[in-house]
C-alpha positions as CSV (number, residue, x, y, z in Angstrom):
1,M,152.9,71.9,75.6
2,S,155.0,68.8,76.3
3,Q,158.1,69.0,78.4
4,N,160.2,67.8,75.4
5,K,158.8,70.6,73.3
6,N,159.6,73.1,76.1
7,A,163.2,71.7,76.2
8,L,163.7,72.1,72.5
9,I,162.5,75.7,72.6
10,R,165.0,76.4,75.4
11,Y,167.8,74.7,73.5
12,K,167.0,76.8,70.4
13,T,166.8,80.0,72.4
14,I,170.1,79.4,74.2
15,D,171.7,78.6,70.9
16,K,170.3,81.9,69.4
17,C,171.6,83.9,72.3
18,L,175.1,82.4,72.2
19,Q,175.4,83.0,68.5
20,N,175.2,86.7,69.3
21,K,178.9,87.2,70.2
22,Y,178.4,91.0,70.6
23,R,176.7,90.6,73.9
24,Q,177.8,89.0,77.2
25,W,175.4,86.3,78.4
26,T,174.9,85.5,82.1
27,L,172.8,82.6,83.4
28,E,170.1,85.1,84.4
29,D,170.1,86.5,80.8
30,L,169.6,83.0,79.4
31,I,166.8,82.3,81.9
32,E,165.0,85.6,80.9
33,C,165.3,84.9,77.1
34,C,164.0,81.3,77.6
35,S,161.1,82.5,79.7
36,Q,160.1,85.0,77.0
37,A,160.3,82.4,74.3
38,L,158.2,79.9,76.2
39,E,155.7,82.6,77.0
40,E,155.4,83.5,73.3
41,Y,154.7,79.9,72.4
42,E,152.6,78.9,75.4
43,G,150.6,82.2,75.8
44,R,151.4,82.3,79.5
45,K,154.4,82.7,81.8
46,I,156.2,79.5,82.7
47,P,158.7,79.7,85.6
48,I,162.2,78.4,84.7
49,S,164.7,77.6,87.4
50,K,168.4,78.2,87.3
51,R,169.0,74.5,87.6
52,T,166.8,73.9,84.5
53,I,169.0,76.1,82.3
54,Q,172.2,74.7,83.8
55,M,170.9,71.2,83.0
56,D,170.0,72.4,79.5
57,I,173.5,73.6,79.0
58,Q,174.9,70.3,80.1
59,M,172.6,68.5,77.8
60,M,173.7,70.7,74.9
61,R,177.3,70.0,75.7
62,S,176.8,66.3,75.8
63,E,176.5,63.7,73.0
64,K,173.0,62.6,74.0
65,L,171.3,64.9,71.4
66,G,174.3,65.0,69.0
67,Y,174.9,68.7,69.7
68,N,178.4,68.5,71.5
69,A,178.0,72.3,71.9
70,P,181.3,74.0,72.8
71,I,179.7,76.1,75.5
72,V,182.3,77.7,77.8
73,V,182.2,80.0,80.9
74,Y,184.6,83.0,81.0
75,D,185.1,85.6,83.8
76,K,183.3,83.0,86.0
77,K,179.9,84.3,85.0
78,Y,179.5,84.7,81.2
79,Y,178.6,82.0,78.7
80,K,179.6,81.7,75.0
81,Y,180.4,79.3,72.2
82,E,184.2,78.6,72.1
83,D,183.7,78.3,68.3
84,E,182.0,81.5,67.3
85,D,180.5,80.0,64.2
86,F,178.9,77.1,66.0
87,S,175.2,76.5,66.0
88,I,173.1,73.5,67.0
89,T,171.2,74.0,63.7
90,D,174.4,73.2,61.7
91,I,174.9,69.8,63.2
92,P,175.8,67.2,60.5
93,L,173.2,64.4,59.9
94,T,174.0,61.1,61.5
95,E,173.7,57.8,59.5
96,T,170.5,57.1,61.4
97,D,169.2,60.5,60.4
98,M,170.1,59.8,56.8
99,N,168.3,56.4,56.8
100,V,165.1,57.9,58.4
101,L,165.1,60.8,55.9
102,T,165.7,58.5,53.0
103,E,162.7,56.3,54.1
104,T,160.6,59.5,54.6
105,V,161.3,60.9,51.2
106,S,160.6,57.5,49.6
107,M,157.3,57.4,51.4
108,L,156.3,60.9,50.5
109,K,157.1,60.4,46.8
110,Q,154.4,57.7,46.7
111,F,151.9,60.6,47.0
112,K,153.5,62.8,44.3
113,D,150.3,62.6,42.1
114,F,148.1,64.1,44.8
115,S,147.4,67.8,44.3
116,L,148.2,68.3,48.0
117,F,151.9,67.6,47.3
118,N,152.2,69.6,44.1
119,D,153.7,72.6,46.0
120,V,156.3,70.5,47.9
121,S,157.6,68.3,45.1
122,D,160.6,70.5,44.5
123,I,161.3,70.4,48.3
124,L,161.4,66.6,48.2
125,Q,163.7,66.6,45.3
126,R,166.1,69.0,47.0
127,L,166.0,66.9,50.2
128,E,166.7,63.8,48.2
129,D,169.6,65.5,46.6
130,K,171.0,66.7,50.0
131,I,170.8,63.2,51.4
132,Y,172.6,61.8,48.3
133,S,175.4,64.3,48.6
134,E,175.8,63.7,52.4
135,K,175.9,59.9,51.9
136,S,178.2,59.8,48.9
137,H,180.4,62.8,50.0
138,T,180.0,64.3,46.6
139,K,178.8,67.6,45.4
140,P,175.0,68.0,44.9
141,V,173.7,67.2,41.5
142,I,170.9,69.8,41.7
143,Y,172.1,73.4,41.8
144,L,169.4,76.1,42.4
145,D,170.0,79.6,41.2
146,K,170.4,81.9,44.2
147,N,172.0,85.2,45.2
148,E,173.2,84.9,48.8
149,K,174.8,88.4,48.7
150,L,171.5,90.1,47.9
151,K,170.7,92.7,50.5
152,G,167.5,92.4,52.6
153,L,167.3,88.6,52.8
154,H,167.8,88.8,56.6
155,Y,164.4,90.5,56.8
156,L,162.6,87.5,55.3
157,D,161.8,85.7,58.6
158,E,161.0,88.9,60.4
159,I,158.5,90.0,57.8
160,Y,157.1,86.5,57.5
161,Q,156.3,86.5,61.2
162,A,154.8,90.0,61.0
163,I,152.4,88.9,58.2
164,I,151.3,85.8,60.2
165,K,150.8,87.9,63.3
166,K,149.2,90.8,61.4
167,M,151.6,93.4,62.6
168,V,151.9,96.9,61.2
169,L,155.4,97.7,60.1
170,I,157.3,101.0,60.1
171,I,159.6,100.8,57.2
172,T,162.6,103.0,56.3
173,Y,163.0,102.6,52.5
174,K,165.2,104.0,49.8
175,S,164.2,103.2,46.2
176,F,166.6,103.3,43.3
177,K,165.1,106.5,42.0
178,S,165.1,108.3,45.4
179,R,168.0,110.2,46.8
180,E,166.6,110.3,50.3
181,E,165.2,107.6,52.6
182,T,161.5,107.7,53.4
183,V,159.7,106.3,56.5
184,F,156.1,105.0,56.3
185,H,153.7,102.6,57.9
186,F,153.1,99.4,55.9
187,H,150.5,96.6,56.3
188,P,152.2,93.5,54.9
189,F,150.0,90.9,53.0
190,I,152.5,88.5,51.3
191,L,156.1,87.9,50.4
192,K,156.8,87.2,46.7
193,E,159.9,86.1,44.9
194,F,160.7,86.9,41.3
195,N,163.9,86.7,39.3
196,N,165.9,85.9,42.4
197,R,164.6,89.0,44.2
198,W,162.2,89.2,47.1
199,F,159.3,91.6,47.4
200,L,156.9,92.6,50.2
201,I,153.4,93.2,49.0
202,G,150.9,95.2,51.0
203,K,149.4,98.7,51.6
204,K,150.5,101.9,53.2
205,K,146.9,102.9,53.9
206,A,143.5,101.3,53.4
207,T,142.6,103.9,50.8
208,Q,145.8,103.5,48.8
209,P,146.6,100.9,46.1
210,I,148.6,97.7,46.8
211,T,152.3,98.4,46.7
212,N,155.3,96.1,46.3
213,L,158.6,96.9,48.1
214,A,161.9,95.3,47.2
215,L,163.5,93.8,50.3
216,D,167.0,94.9,49.0
217,R,165.8,98.5,49.3
218,I,164.6,98.3,52.9
219,V,166.9,100.1,55.2
220,S,165.2,99.2,58.5
221,I,162.0,97.7,60.0
222,D,160.2,98.7,63.2
223,Y,156.6,98.1,64.5
224,D,153.6,100.1,65.4
225,F,151.5,98.1,67.9
226,N,148.9,100.9,68.3
227,L,147.8,101.1,64.7
228,P,145.1,98.6,63.7
229,Y,146.2,96.2,60.9
230,I,144.2,96.4,57.6
231,E,142.2,93.3,57.4
232,E,142.0,92.6,53.6
233,D,141.1,89.4,51.8
234,F,144.1,89.6,49.4
235,D,144.1,86.9,46.7
236,A,147.6,86.8,45.3
237,E,146.8,84.2,42.6
238,S,144.0,86.4,41.2
239,Y,146.0,89.6,41.7
240,Y,149.0,88.4,39.7
241,K,147.4,86.1,37.1
242,D,147.5,88.7,34.3
243,I,151.2,89.9,34.7
244,I,154.8,88.8,34.4
245,G,156.8,89.7,37.5
246,V,155.5,91.8,40.4
247,T,154.5,95.2,38.9
248,V,150.7,95.6,38.6
249,N,149.8,98.8,36.9
250,S,146.5,99.6,38.5
251,G,143.7,101.0,36.3
252,L,144.8,99.1,33.2
253,Q,143.1,96.1,31.7
254,P,144.9,93.0,30.3
255,R,145.6,93.3,26.6
256,R,146.2,90.8,23.8
257,I,149.8,90.9,22.7
258,E,150.8,89.1,19.5
259,L,154.4,88.0,19.0
260,W,156.5,86.5,16.2
261,I,159.2,84.1,17.4
262,D,162.0,82.9,15.1
263,A,162.6,79.1,14.5
264,S,165.5,78.8,16.9
265,N,163.6,80.1,19.9
266,A,160.2,78.7,19.0
267,P,160.7,75.3,20.7
268,Y,161.9,77.1,23.8
269,V,158.9,79.3,24.0
270,I,156.5,76.5,23.3
271,T,157.9,74.2,26.0
272,K,158.4,77.1,28.5
273,P,155.5,79.6,27.9
274,L,156.2,83.2,28.6
275,H,152.9,83.4,30.6
276,P,150.1,80.9,31.4
277,S,147.8,82.8,28.9
278,Q,150.1,82.0,26.0
279,R,148.4,80.5,23.0
280,L,149.9,79.2,19.7
281,I,148.3,81.1,16.8
282,K,150.3,79.9,13.8
283,E,153.3,77.8,12.9
284,N,155.0,79.1,9.8
285,E,156.7,77.1,7.0
286,D,160.1,78.3,8.2
287,H,159.3,76.9,11.7
288,S,158.9,80.3,13.2
289,I,155.7,80.8,15.2
290,I,153.1,83.4,16.1
291,I,151.7,83.4,19.6
292,H,149.6,85.7,21.7
293,L,149.6,86.6,25.4
294,F,146.7,88.1,27.3
295,I,148.5,90.2,30.0
296,L,149.0,93.6,31.5
297,P,152.1,95.3,30.0
298,N,154.7,96.2,32.6
299,Y,158.4,96.7,33.2
300,E,159.2,93.0,33.8
301,M,157.4,92.0,30.6
302,E,159.4,94.5,28.5
303,R,162.7,93.3,30.0
304,L,161.7,89.7,29.2
305,L,160.8,90.5,25.5
306,L,163.9,92.6,25.0
307,G,166.0,89.7,26.2
308,F,165.1,87.8,23.1
309,G,166.9,90.4,20.9
310,D,166.3,89.9,17.2
311,S,164.6,86.6,17.8
312,I,161.2,88.2,18.5
313,E,158.9,90.8,17.0
314,I,155.9,92.5,18.6
315,L,153.2,92.4,16.0
316,R,150.5,94.1,18.1
317,P,149.3,96.3,19.8
318,E,150.8,99.1,17.8
319,G,151.6,101.2,20.9
320,L,153.8,98.5,22.4
321,R,155.4,97.8,19.1
322,N,156.4,101.4,18.7
323,R,157.6,101.6,22.3
324,M,159.9,98.6,21.8
325,K,161.1,99.9,18.5
326,K,162.1,103.2,20.2
327,I,164.0,101.4,23.0
328,L,165.8,99.2,20.4
329,K,166.8,102.3,18.4
330,Q,168.2,103.9,21.5
331,A,170.1,100.8,22.3
332,I,171.6,100.7,18.8
333,S,172.6,104.4,19.1
334,R,174.8,103.3,22.1
335,Y,177.0,101.4,19.6
336,E,177.2,104.1,17.0
337,P,180.5,105.9,16.6
338,K,180.6,109.1,18.8
339,V,180.9,112.3,16.8
340,N,183.8,114.4,17.8
341,T,182.5,118.0,18.0
342,E,185.8,119.5,18.9
343,T,187.5,121.5,16.2
344,N,191.2,121.8,15.7
345,S,192.6,125.2,16.7
């Protein structure tokens, strides 16, 4: 590993330590954390001198790297950021940075038609928008739907690392239906986002079916380094190809679902299919349409179809049609006048 790479790892580690304002950091503490970080990346112990960390702190304080980190010493031995909200990762981009990023984005956009870049096209667009907003000092023109107050988002990176390193998790979990928390081992396979929520997909045991856990219902995460990780060739694309959302009802087979869509919503459904299996069956004289989907019915599918209100009708299968009819009748009953059963005395 190059010395420049080592230095960047130390800067990042020192920054992460000093962001934790609930602990006092001595020079020895910073040396220990940097040693651990370098050992994790390098795979072997690398000695770090006191002078090296002192020089790192001076470098972070200086303008050479653009950090200007407000690192101060208090009680003659503890280090901290004078500005508690400071982080070297939040440094504004310089004009040179902007020009380099602009040229990089322009270069990458030349390859937009290559399949290799299909998955990063939205990233390039967001980066281009960020550069524009920084340069012009205006608000971004692209606004992505997000929910920063959603619980569990702080577990994302921790779980991501556990998946990569194939680590067995010990998860404390409380579902919406459960009154008590449960603790269990979990072998993580992938992270999946749907409808602005994140889910962890994996297994509790090798003999049990694949399970999805909502990150906002996770109470805590620990690790079991003694339990072997389940090595499974999990193909997410194949596993989710027949559903909408994240819930896969094991044991069921995909079914043909036929839907009538009214004229006002037909263009929306044609241009933004409800599922990749969607096919147009008929276009009626009143511009309404009939389509079919070939999917596994689940909770997310029902929520999607119910969201269309009176603009949609399930034609078949009969079982799903009757279930939706029952749900809609119950919904209507919520709006019926309440009968007063009390009698005047």
